[in-house]
Chimera marker file (.cmm) of the C-alpha trace (Angstrom):
<marker_set name="trace">
<marker id="1" x="-6.928" y="-1.191" z="22.690" r="1" g="1" b="0" radius="0.5"/>
<marker id="2" x="-6.628" y="-4.417" z="21.343" r="1" g="1" b="0" radius="0.5"/>
<marker id="3" x="-8.714" y="-3.557" z="17.995" r="1" g="1" b="0" radius="0.5"/>
<marker id="4" x="-6.541" y="-0.616" z="17.397" r="1" g="1" b="0" radius="0.5"/>
<marker id="5" x="-3.378" y="-3.036" z="17.772" r="1" g="1" b="0" radius="0.5"/>
<marker id="6" x="-5.029" y="-5.450" z="15.081" r="1" g="1" b="0" radius="0.5"/>
<marker id="7" x="-5.529" y="-2.550" z="12.764" r="1" g="1" b="0" radius="0.5"/>
<marker id="8" x="-2.128" y="-1.264" z="13.096" r="1" g="1" b="0" radius="0.5"/>
<marker id="9" x="-0.903" y="-4.733" z="12.769" r="1" g="1" b="0" radius="0.5"/>
<marker id="10" x="-2.825" y="-5.298" z="9.328" r="1" g="1" b="0" radius="0.5"/>
<marker id="11" x="-1.897" y="-2.223" z="7.813" r="1" g="1" b="0" radius="0.5"/>
<marker id="12" x="1.956" y="-2.512" z="8.836" r="1" g="1" b="0" radius="0.5"/>
<marker id="13" x="1.980" y="-6.194" z="7.732" r="1" g="1" b="0" radius="0.5"/>
<marker id="14" x="0.326" y="-5.148" z="4.437" r="1" g="1" b="0" radius="0.5"/>
<marker id="15" x="3.296" y="-2.903" z="3.412" r="1" g="1" b="0" radius="0.5"/>
<marker id="16" x="5.890" y="-5.203" z="4.694" r="1" g="1" b="0" radius="0.5"/>
<marker id="17" x="4.247" y="-7.673" z="2.395" r="1" g="1" b="0" radius="0.5"/>
<marker id="18" x="4.080" y="-5.468" z="-0.450" r="1" g="1" b="0" radius="0.5"/>
<marker id="19" x="8.000" y="-4.629" z="0.059" r="1" g="1" b="0" radius="0.5"/>
<marker id="20" x="8.593" y="-8.319" z="-0.116" r="1" g="1" b="0" radius="0.5"/>
<marker id="21" x="6.604" y="-8.566" z="-3.437" r="1" g="1" b="0" radius="0.5"/>
<marker id="22" x="8.445" y="-5.621" z="-4.917" r="1" g="1" b="0" radius="0.5"/>
<marker id="23" x="11.681" y="-7.326" z="-3.984" r="1" g="1" b="0" radius="0.5"/>
<marker id="24" x="10.780" y="-10.462" z="-5.832" r="1" g="1" b="0" radius="0.5"/>
<marker id="25" x="9.814" y="-8.388" z="-8.805" r="1" g="1" b="0" radius="0.5"/>
<marker id="26" x="13.028" y="-6.142" z="-8.906" r="1" g="1" b="0" radius="0.5"/>
<marker id="27" x="14.921" y="-9.825" z="-8.865" r="1" g="1" b="0" radius="0.5"/>
<marker id="28" x="12.929" y="-10.964" z="-11.834" r="1" g="1" b="0" radius="0.5"/>
<marker id="29" x="12.668" y="-7.680" z="-13.766" r="1" g="1" b="0" radius="0.5"/>
<marker id="30" x="14.874" y="-6.534" z="-16.554" r="1" g="1" b="0" radius="0.5"/>
<marker id="31" x="17.618" y="-3.531" z="-15.556" r="1" g="1" b="0" radius="0.5"/>
<marker id="32" x="14.923" y="-1.195" z="-17.587" r="1" g="1" b="0" radius="0.5"/>
<marker id="33" x="11.416" y="-1.122" z="-16.860" r="1" g="1" b="0" radius="0.5"/>
<marker id="34" x="8.571" y="1.121" z="-18.147" r="1" g="1" b="0" radius="0.5"/>
<marker id="35" x="7.716" y="4.045" z="-16.233" r="1" g="1" b="0" radius="0.5"/>
<marker id="36" x="4.945" y="5.594" z="-18.324" r="1" g="1" b="0" radius="0.5"/>
<marker id="37" x="2.383" y="4.372" z="-20.932" r="1" g="1" b="0" radius="0.5"/>
<marker id="38" x="0.789" y="6.951" z="-23.119" r="1" g="1" b="0" radius="0.5"/>
<marker id="39" x="-2.712" y="7.026" z="-24.010" r="1" g="1" b="0" radius="0.5"/>
<marker id="40" x="-2.332" y="4.556" z="-26.851" r="1" g="1" b="0" radius="0.5"/>
<marker id="41" x="-0.807" y="1.636" z="-24.792" r="1" g="1" b="0" radius="0.5"/>
<marker id="42" x="2.668" y="2.545" z="-25.942" r="1" g="1" b="0" radius="0.5"/>
<marker id="43" x="5.536" y="2.640" z="-23.276" r="1" g="1" b="0" radius="0.5"/>
<marker id="44" x="6.981" y="5.868" z="-23.763" r="1" g="1" b="0" radius="0.5"/>
<marker id="45" x="9.254" y="6.329" z="-20.704" r="1" g="1" b="0" radius="0.5"/>
<marker id="46" x="11.650" y="3.898" z="-19.055" r="1" g="1" b="0" radius="0.5"/>
<marker id="47" x="13.769" y="3.920" z="-15.892" r="1" g="1" b="0" radius="0.5"/>
<marker id="48" x="15.678" y="1.818" z="-13.362" r="1" g="1" b="0" radius="0.5"/>
<marker id="49" x="14.045" y="-1.122" z="-11.900" r="1" g="1" b="0" radius="0.5"/>
<marker id="50" x="14.842" y="0.351" z="-8.295" r="1" g="1" b="0" radius="0.5"/>
<marker id="51" x="11.807" y="2.631" z="-9.192" r="1" g="1" b="0" radius="0.5"/>
<marker id="52" x="9.608" y="-0.402" z="-8.356" r="1" g="1" b="0" radius="0.5"/>
<marker id="53" x="10.240" y="0.595" z="-4.598" r="1" g="1" b="0" radius="0.5"/>
<marker id="54" x="8.181" y="3.979" z="-5.072" r="1" g="1" b="0" radius="0.5"/>
<marker id="55" x="4.961" y="1.977" z="-5.022" r="1" g="1" b="0" radius="0.5"/>
<marker id="56" x="5.493" y="0.377" z="-1.313" r="1" g="1" b="0" radius="0.5"/>
<marker id="57" x="7.024" y="3.521" z="-0.250" r="1" g="1" b="0" radius="0.5"/>
<marker id="58" x="3.934" y="5.488" z="-1.338" r="1" g="1" b="0" radius="0.5"/>
<marker id="59" x="1.766" y="2.747" z="0.356" r="1" g="1" b="0" radius="0.5"/>
<marker id="60" x="3.566" y="2.768" z="3.531" r="1" g="1" b="0" radius="0.5"/>
<marker id="61" x="3.069" y="6.458" z="3.698" r="1" g="1" b="0" radius="0.5"/>
<marker id="62" x="-0.616" y="6.138" z="3.151" r="1" g="1" b="0" radius="0.5"/>
<marker id="63" x="-0.987" y="3.429" z="5.586" r="1" g="1" b="0" radius="0.5"/>
<marker id="64" x="0.580" y="5.313" z="8.466" r="1" g="1" b="0" radius="0.5"/>
<marker id="65" x="-1.518" y="8.335" z="7.733" r="1" g="1" b="0" radius="0.5"/>
<marker id="66" x="-4.699" y="5.964" z="7.880" r="1" g="1" b="0" radius="0.5"/>
<marker id="67" x="-3.316" y="4.828" z="11.078" r="1" g="1" b="0" radius="0.5"/>
<marker id="68" x="-2.880" y="8.169" z="12.516" r="1" g="1" b="0" radius="0.5"/>
<marker id="69" x="-6.174" y="9.291" z="11.401" r="1" g="1" b="0" radius="0.5"/>
<marker id="70" x="-8.013" y="6.292" z="13.035" r="1" g="1" b="0" radius="0.5"/>
<marker id="71" x="-6.353" y="6.907" z="16.142" r="1" g="1" b="0" radius="0.5"/>
<marker id="72" x="-7.169" y="10.479" z="16.276" r="1" g="1" b="0" radius="0.5"/>
<marker id="73" x="-10.622" y="9.627" z="15.299" r="1" g="1" b="0" radius="0.5"/>
<marker id="74" x="-11.157" y="7.064" z="18.112" r="1" g="1" b="0" radius="0.5"/>
<marker id="75" x="-9.842" y="9.695" z="20.625" r="1" g="1" b="0" radius="0.5"/>
<marker id="76" x="-12.185" y="12.266" z="19.448" r="1" g="1" b="0" radius="0.5"/>
<marker id="77" x="-15.028" y="10.049" z="19.662" r="1" g="1" b="0" radius="0.5"/>
<marker id="78" x="-14.285" y="8.662" z="22.964" r="1" g="1" b="0" radius="0.5"/>
<marker id="79" x="-14.042" y="5.225" z="21.687" r="1" g="1" b="0" radius="0.5"/>
<marker id="80" x="-10.112" y="4.644" z="22.628" r="1" g="1" b="0" radius="0.5"/>
<marker id="81" x="-11.108" y="1.672" z="24.716" r="1" g="1" b="0" radius="0.5"/>
<marker id="82" x="-13.656" y="-0.079" z="22.436" r="1" g="1" b="0" radius="0.5"/>
<marker id="83" x="-12.265" y="-3.526" z="21.815" r="1" g="1" b="0" radius="0.5"/>
<marker id="84" x="-13.429" y="-4.210" z="18.206" r="1" g="1" b="0" radius="0.5"/>
<marker id="85" x="-12.712" y="-2.851" z="14.853" r="1" g="1" b="0" radius="0.5"/>
<marker id="86" x="-15.250" y="-0.152" z="14.041" r="1" g="1" b="0" radius="0.5"/>
<marker id="87" x="-17.084" y="0.075" z="10.652" r="1" g="1" b="0" radius="0.5"/>
<marker id="88" x="-14.935" y="3.287" z="9.450" r="1" g="1" b="0" radius="0.5"/>
<marker id="89" x="-11.961" y="1.083" z="10.063" r="1" g="1" b="0" radius="0.5"/>
<marker id="90" x="-13.263" y="-1.555" z="7.871" r="1" g="1" b="0" radius="0.5"/>
<marker id="91" x="-13.869" y="0.676" z="5.061" r="1" g="1" b="0" radius="0.5"/>
<marker id="92" x="-10.099" y="1.932" z="5.439" r="1" g="1" b="0" radius="0.5"/>
<marker id="93" x="-9.055" y="-1.715" z="5.409" r="1" g="1" b="0" radius="0.5"/>
<marker id="94" x="-11.149" y="-2.228" z="2.170" r="1" g="1" b="0" radius="0.5"/>
<marker id="95" x="-9.522" y="0.820" z="0.697" r="1" g="1" b="0" radius="0.5"/>
<marker id="96" x="-5.923" y="-0.305" z="1.672" r="1" g="1" b="0" radius="0.5"/>
<marker id="97" x="-6.600" y="-3.806" z="-0.016" r="1" g="1" b="0" radius="0.5"/>
<marker id="98" x="-7.701" y="-2.244" z="-3.191" r="1" g="1" b="0" radius="0.5"/>
<marker id="99" x="-4.690" y="-0.018" z="-3.084" r="1" g="1" b="0" radius="0.5"/>
<marker id="100" x="-2.534" y="-2.906" z="-2.547" r="1" g="1" b="0" radius="0.5"/>
<marker id="101" x="-3.689" y="-4.810" z="-5.363" r="1" g="1" b="0" radius="0.5"/>
<marker id="102" x="-3.611" y="-1.878" z="-7.877" r="1" g="1" b="0" radius="0.5"/>
<marker id="103" x="0.210" y="-1.162" z="-6.863" r="1" g="1" b="0" radius="0.5"/>
<marker id="104" x="0.909" y="-5.001" z="-7.473" r="1" g="1" b="0" radius="0.5"/>
<marker id="105" x="-0.799" y="-5.021" z="-10.873" r="1" g="1" b="0" radius="0.5"/>
<marker id="106" x="0.940" y="-1.748" z="-11.613" r="1" g="1" b="0" radius="0.5"/>
<marker id="107" x="4.345" y="-3.398" z="-10.875" r="1" g="1" b="0" radius="0.5"/>
<marker id="108" x="3.447" y="-6.272" z="-12.898" r="1" g="1" b="0" radius="0.5"/>
<marker id="109" x="2.727" y="-4.419" z="-15.674" r="1" g="1" b="0" radius="0.5"/>
<marker id="110" x="5.995" y="-2.369" z="-15.701" r="1" g="1" b="0" radius="0.5"/>
<marker id="111" x="8.309" y="-5.164" z="-15.701" r="1" g="1" b="0" radius="0.5"/>
<marker id="112" x="6.248" y="-7.032" z="-18.479" r="1" g="1" b="0" radius="0.5"/>
<link id1="1" id2="2" r="1" g="1" b="0" radius="0.2"/>
<link id1="2" id2="3" r="1" g="1" b="0" radius="0.2"/>
<link id1="3" id2="4" r="1" g="1" b="0" radius="0.2"/>
<link id1="4" id2="5" r="1" g="1" b="0" radius="0.2"/>
<link id1="5" id2="6" r="1" g="1" b="0" radius="0.2"/>
<link id1="6" id2="7" r="1" g="1" b="0" radius="0.2"/>
<link id1="7" id2="8" r="1" g="1" b="0" radius="0.2"/>
<link id1="8" id2="9" r="1" g="1" b="0" radius="0.2"/>
<link id1="9" id2="10" r="1" g="1" b="0" radius="0.2"/>
<link id1="10" id2="11" r="1" g="1" b="0" radius="0.2"/>
<link id1="11" id2="12" r="1" g="1" b="0" radius="0.2"/>
<link id1="12" id2="13" r="1" g="1" b="0" radius="0.2"/>
<link id1="13" id2="14" r="1" g="1" b="0" radius="0.2"/>
<link id1="14" id2="15" r="1" g="1" b="0" radius="0.2"/>
<link id1="15" id2="16" r="1" g="1" b="0" radius="0.2"/>
<link id1="16" id2="17" r="1" g="1" b="0" radius="0.2"/>
<link id1="17" id2="18" r="1" g="1" b="0" radius="0.2"/>
<link id1="18" id2="19" r="1" g="1" b="0" radius="0.2"/>
<link id1="19" id2="20" r="1" g="1" b="0" radius="0.2"/>
<link id1="20" id2="21" r="1" g="1" b="0" radius="0.2"/>
<link id1="21" id2="22" r="1" g="1" b="0" radius="0.2"/>
<link id1="22" id2="23" r="1" g="1" b="0" radius="0.2"/>
<link id1="23" id2="24" r="1" g="1" b="0" radius="0.2"/>
<link id1="24" id2="25" r="1" g="1" b="0" radius="0.2"/>
<link id1="25" id2="26" r="1" g="1" b="0" radius="0.2"/>
<link id1="26" id2="27" r="1" g="1" b="0" radius="0.2"/>
<link id1="27" id2="28" r="1" g="1" b="0" radius="0.2"/>
<link id1="28" id2="29" r="1" g="1" b="0" radius="0.2"/>
<link id1="29" id2="30" r="1" g="1" b="0" radius="0.2"/>
<link id1="30" id2="31" r="1" g="1" b="0" radius="0.2"/>
<link id1="31" id2="32" r="1" g="1" b="0" radius="0.2"/>
<link id1="32" id2="33" r="1" g="1" b="0" radius="0.2"/>
<link id1="33" id2="34" r="1" g="1" b="0" radius="0.2"/>
<link id1="34" id2="35" r="1" g="1" b="0" radius="0.2"/>
<link id1="35" id2="36" r="1" g="1" b="0" radius="0.2"/>
<link id1="36" id2="37" r="1" g="1" b="0" radius="0.2"/>
<link id1="37" id2="38" r="1" g="1" b="0" radius="0.2"/>
<link id1="38" id2="39" r="1" g="1" b="0" radius="0.2"/>
<link id1="39" id2="40" r="1" g="1" b="0" radius="0.2"/>
<link id1="40" id2="41" r="1" g="1" b="0" radius="0.2"/>
<link id1="41" id2="42" r="1" g="1" b="0" radius="0.2"/>
<link id1="42" id2="43" r="1" g="1" b="0" radius="0.2"/>
<link id1="43" id2="44" r="1" g="1" b="0" radius="0.2"/>
<link id1="44" id2="45" r="1" g="1" b="0" radius="0.2"/>
<link id1="45" id2="46" r="1" g="1" b="0" radius="0.2"/>
<link id1="46" id2="47" r="1" g="1" b="0" radius="0.2"/>
<link id1="47" id2="48" r="1" g="1" b="0" radius="0.2"/>
<link id1="48" id2="49" r="1" g="1" b="0" radius="0.2"/>
<link id1="49" id2="50" r="1" g="1" b="0" radius="0.2"/>
<link id1="50" id2="51" r="1" g="1" b="0" radius="0.2"/>
<link id1="51" id2="52" r="1" g="1" b="0" radius="0.2"/>
<link id1="52" id2="53" r="1" g="1" b="0" radius="0.2"/>
<link id1="53" id2="54" r="1" g="1" b="0" radius="0.2"/>
<link id1="54" id2="55" r="1" g="1" b="0" radius="0.2"/>
<link id1="55" id2="56" r="1" g="1" b="0" radius="0.2"/>
<link id1="56" id2="57" r="1" g="1" b="0" radius="0.2"/>
<link id1="57" id2="58" r="1" g="1" b="0" radius="0.2"/>
<link id1="58" id2="59" r="1" g="1" b="0" radius="0.2"/>
<link id1="59" id2="60" r="1" g="1" b="0" radius="0.2"/>
<link id1="60" id2="61" r="1" g="1" b="0" radius="0.2"/>
<link id1="61" id2="62" r="1" g="1" b="0" radius="0.2"/>
<link id1="62" id2="63" r="1" g="1" b="0" radius="0.2"/>
<link id1="63" id2="64" r="1" g="1" b="0" radius="0.2"/>
<link id1="64" id2="65" r="1" g="1" b="0" radius="0.2"/>
<link id1="65" id2="66" r="1" g="1" b="0" radius="0.2"/>
<link id1="66" id2="67" r="1" g="1" b="0" radius="0.2"/>
<link id1="67" id2="68" r="1" g="1" b="0" radius="0.2"/>
<link id1="68" id2="69" r="1" g="1" b="0" radius="0.2"/>
<link id1="69" id2="70" r="1" g="1" b="0" radius="0.2"/>
<link id1="70" id2="71" r="1" g="1" b="0" radius="0.2"/>
<link id1="71" id2="72" r="1" g="1" b="0" radius="0.2"/>
<link id1="72" id2="73" r="1" g="1" b="0" radius="0.2"/>
<link id1="73" id2="74" r="1" g="1" b="0" radius="0.2"/>
<link id1="74" id2="75" r="1" g="1" b="0" radius="0.2"/>
<link id1="75" id2="76" r="1" g="1" b="0" radius="0.2"/>
<link id1="76" id2="77" r="1" g="1" b="0" radius="0.2"/>
<link id1="77" id2="78" r="1" g="1" b="0" radius="0.2"/>
<link id1="78" id2="79" r="1" g="1" b="0" radius="0.2"/>
<link id1="79" id2="80" r="1" g="1" b="0" radius="0.2"/>
<link id1="80" id2="81" r="1" g="1" b="0" radius="0.2"/>
<link id1="81" id2="82" r="1" g="1" b="0" radius="0.2"/>
<link id1="82" id2="83" r="1" g="1" b="0" radius="0.2"/>
<link id1="83" id2="84" r="1" g="1" b="0" radius="0.2"/>
<link id1="84" id2="85" r="1" g="1" b="0" radius="0.2"/>
<link id1="85" id2="86" r="1" g="1" b="0" radius="0.2"/>
<link id1="86" id2="87" r="1" g="1" b="0" radius="0.2"/>
<link id1="87" id2="88" r="1" g="1" b="0" radius="0.2"/>
<link id1="88" id2="89" r="1" g="1" b="0" radius="0.2"/>
<link id1="89" id2="90" r="1" g="1" b="0" radius="0.2"/>
<link id1="90" id2="91" r="1" g="1" b="0" radius="0.2"/>
<link id1="91" id2="92" r="1" g="1" b="0" radius="0.2"/>
<link id1="92" id2="93" r="1" g="1" b="0" radius="0.2"/>
<link id1="93" id2="94" r="1" g="1" b="0" radius="0.2"/>
<link id1="94" id2="95" r="1" g="1" b="0" radius="0.2"/>
<link id1="95" id2="96" r="1" g="1" b="0" radius="0.2"/>
<link id1="96" id2="97" r="1" g="1" b="0" radius="0.2"/>
<link id1="97" id2="98" r="1" g="1" b="0" radius="0.2"/>
<link id1="98" id2="99" r="1" g="1" b="0" radius="0.2"/>
<link id1="99" id2="100" r="1" g="1" b="0" radius="0.2"/>
<link id1="100" id2="101" r="1" g="1" b="0" radius="0.2"/>
<link id1="101" id2="102" r="1" g="1" b="0" radius="0.2"/>
<link id1="102" id2="103" r="1" g="1" b="0" radius="0.2"/>
<link id1="103" id2="104" r="1" g="1" b="0" radius="0.2"/>
<link id1="104" id2="105" r="1" g="1" b="0" radius="0.2"/>
<link id1="105" id2="106" r="1" g="1" b="0" radius="0.2"/>
<link id1="106" id2="107" r="1" g="1" b="0" radius="0.2"/>
<link id1="107" id2="108" r="1" g="1" b="0" radius="0.2"/>
<link id1="108" id2="109" r="1" g="1" b="0" radius="0.2"/>
<link id1="109" id2="110" r="1" g="1" b="0" radius="0.2"/>
<link id1="110" id2="111" r="1" g="1" b="0" radius="0.2"/>
<link id1="111" id2="112" r="1" g="1" b="0" radius="0.2"/>
</marker_set>
């Protein structure tokens, strides 16, 4: 099941990278960050910079759920031993990349 291994490695390395980026953001951020921006674009809630760790935590939960769902789908379809990444898995990879970029942008906005 090398293709499943490649898929799992991609997902897990993405959230490890997000943790590294988050730690870098925490090191350069002020002690208080913006946690909410109202409809007028004005920051109306603030919190500790440790709250930046919520994004990679949420991302890792989503990535593990995606891994579980993909593995289950392969088993149900009888494609357990297929040695390539399926189209549905590429869709998940695309979705995870989009979420990754959104989280990085969101954290950047919070520290600036």
